[in-house]
N, C-alpha and C positions, 0 to 999 in steps of 0.2 A: 463709432465703435460699438461692437455688440456687448451687451452686459456679460459679466463674468459670473459663473456659478460658484457657490460655496461648497465645501465638503459635504455639509448637511444636505444641500439640495442634490447634489450629485448622488449621494448614498441613497436618497429617497428615489431618484430617477432610476437607478440601477437596482433598487431593491437589495442593497447590502449595507452593512453596518459602516460607520465612519473609519473604523479601524482599518478595514479592507481597502478603503480608498487611499489611506495613508501609506498602506503597505505598497500598494501599486505604484504610487508615486516614488517611494523610496528604493523600489526595485527597477526604476526606469521604465516601467511598462505604460505609464500614463503621464503625459506632459502636463505641467502645472506651473502656475506663477505664484511666487510668494509675495503676499501683500500685508504688510503689518503683522509678519509672523504666522500668518494663516494662508492656506492654499486656496488659489481661485482657479477656475478651469473655463476654457473656451470650447463652444460647441464643436468646432471642427476637429479639436484635439480628441474630444471624447468619442465623436464618431469614428475618427481614425482608430482609436483603440477597439472599439466595438467590432469594426470591419475585420481587425486582425484575429478577433476571437471567434469569428464566424465559422461554423462548422458546415462544409457543402452538404446539400441533401442527399447526395449518395453515401455520405457517412453517417449521417444522422437519422435518416428516415428508416422506417421499417418497424415491425412490432416491438423490438426491444428498446427502441429509443425512449418511450415512455417508462418503462422499467428502469433503465439506466438513470434516467432524470430522478426518479423516485428514490433510487439508491443514493444518489448524491445528496439529496435534501436530507435523507434519514441520516447519513454519515454526518452531516454538518451538525444536526441536533446532538450528537454525541458529545460535542464539544460545549462546555459552558462559554456562553457569549462573552467576549472581552478577555478571556483568559487563554485559551488555546489558539494555535495559529493554522489550524487545518484550513486550506483553501478548497481543494477539489480533487477529483480523480484525474489521473493522466489520461491522455488519448489512448495510450496503450492499454491501460486498465479498463477503459470504457470499450474498447475494441474486444478485449478478452471477455468481458460480461456479454457483449452483444454475441460473440461467437459461442458463449456458454448456452445462451438460448437457442441458437442454431443447433447445437449438439443435442440438447433436450429434444427439440422437434424432430431431429434426425433419427432418434430412438423412439420416437412417437411417446414421449414422457409428457405428462401434464404439470410438471414441476421442474425447478432447477435446483438440484442438490449439489453437495460439495464435489461430487464426481463430475458433474457438468462444468463447475467451475474450473477444475483441474484441467479438463480437456480444452476449455477455452483458453487457459494460459498457455498450454502447449501449443494450440493451433495458432495462437497470436504470433508466436515464433520470434519475435525480436526483443521482447522485454527481458529484463533481468531474471524473471521467474523462468521463463522457458530456457534460457541460457543456463541457470543453475540446474534445472531438471535434466537438461541434456548432458551436463557435466556429471551428473549422478547416474547417468545411464538410462534415463527415461525418454522414450520416443512415443510420439502421438499415436501411431498405428497400434503399438503394443498397449497403450493405455486404453485405447478404444475397444480392443479385444477383451481386456480384463473387465471393463465396465459393462460390457454386453453380457460377459459370462455371469456377472453377479446379478445384474438387474434384468436382463432380457430386453426384448423389444415389446414395446406396448402395443395396444390395439389402435388401428387407424382413428377410431372414433375419439381417443383419448387426446389427440392433438389439439392445443389451443394456440391462439396467436400470441398471448402474452403469459407464458408460464410463470407461476409465482414461485418464490423461494421458499425452500423448506426451513424449519426452525433451525436445523445445523447451519445451513447456508446463511442465514441471517445472522447467527452467531459468528460465523466466520467473518462476515463483514465488519461486525463490531470489533472482533478481535484484531482484524487488520487495520483498522483506524487506531486502535490502541498501540499497535506496533510502530505505526508511523509516528505517532505522538512520542513514544519512548525514544525514537532515533532523532527527534527533533525535526522532522520532515514536514514541510508545509503542503504536502500533497500525498495522495494515496496512490501507489504505483502497483504493477504486478508483483513486485517482490514482497509488498506488504500483504497482498491477497494470499500469496503463497504461505507466507508465515502464519497468516491467520488460520488457513487450512491446518497446518501442522499443529499449531497451538490448541485448536479445538479438538483434534486427536482422536475422535471416535467416528468421524464421517466415512463414507464409502471411499472418498478420496485417499484417506490415508490407509485404508485397506488396500486399494489399488497400487499405492506406493510401495507398501510392505511386500505385496505379491511380486513386484518387479524387482525385489531386492534391495529397495532403499531403506536404510535406518533412518527413521524420523529424526533422530538427534543429529544427523549430519546435515539436515536442510538449512537450518538457520546459520551455522557457521559457513556454509557455501555462499549463501545469500550475502552475508556480511562480507565475506572476501570479495565477491564481485562489486560490491558497493564500495569497498575499501578506498579506491581512487577517486570516488566522487563524494564521499561523506567526509565532512569536515570533523576530524576527530578532536574532542575536547581535551585541553592540556590537562595533565595529571598534576595536582597541587602537591608542593613539596612536603607539606605536613601529612601527606597520605601515608608515607612510610611509617608513621607512628602508630597506625592502626594495625600493622601486622607485627606481632611479637618477634623478637629476635630468635633466629633459627627456624620460624615457621615459614613453610613454603607458601601457603595461602592459595588463593585462586586468582589467576590472571584473566582479566576481561579481554575477550576477543576484540572488543569494539575500540576501547581506548587505551588498553595497555595497563590499565591501574591494577594493582595488586591488592586483593581484598582478603580479609580474614576468612578461614575456612568455613566458619559458620554463616557467612552472609549469602542470601539468596540472590541479591541484585547488586550490581556494581554501584558503589557509593557515589562514584564520579559521573557516570553517564546514564545510570538506570537500567542498563540492559540486563536481562536475566543471566544469572551464572550457573544455571542448572545444567548447561551442556559444556562446561568448562572443566577439563580434566585436572587433578591435582598435580599432574606432572608437567603441565604446560610450563614452557620456558620463555616463549615469545609469541606474539601475534602471528608472526610470519610461520613459526612451526605449527601453530594451531591451525592456519589457513591451508599449509601443505598437507597436513594430516586429513583434512577434510576432502 
């Protein structure tokens, strides 16, 4: 019988922390044996898991692959080890980032700005961000036209194989990670990238959205609406009613339905920003239909 690997040994082999190994086991993604209260692993099971994670060369090769990997590593560092549960970019988010680089090169730009991130999200097409943008009336070709009107097309000599992120684009990634964390998500998807763009608020992407008739404050509610059937909403504790004075309408959280005092900036129950919640909100469903 071949020797079994411990959690520590496997973590060292995969270059991840032990918490990640336990999480993979608990989610049923990695087979393990429980021996004396500890997990043990067989090499065939580990190799089977790794094979499932393999990305074909046609998807991962190209000049943007290195850039995306760097973004993933940078995003991991934003979470203190052992406290937060962020795992990785989704495949759709990676694809959107890859397409952002292609859009930058198409415009002969030597950088990736928030406007290119927006185009990448739209061009990806199948993610929650693209769906939300389409629901708000934003189409790829319209956005491309607006971006070209603002930035113009660069000189052929400006094209680089690995365009770097602008400071605003980097900030957008950081804010996207924070949005994922606030929602309790273990991943970073296209929806978080879009929320990061809007939260940053001053990049060319936001300017393009406004030119296309989108009120920035409507983006997050639309994303939350689309996420509604997928996000596990935290229960509202009974004692929450004591926070709102009798006769006070308060602010209703779009995410979990908790009613908060009017002076709160973030929901006490789920942590989502209340800045986009109207005082006349009656229910999450009405908020979603209004968006």
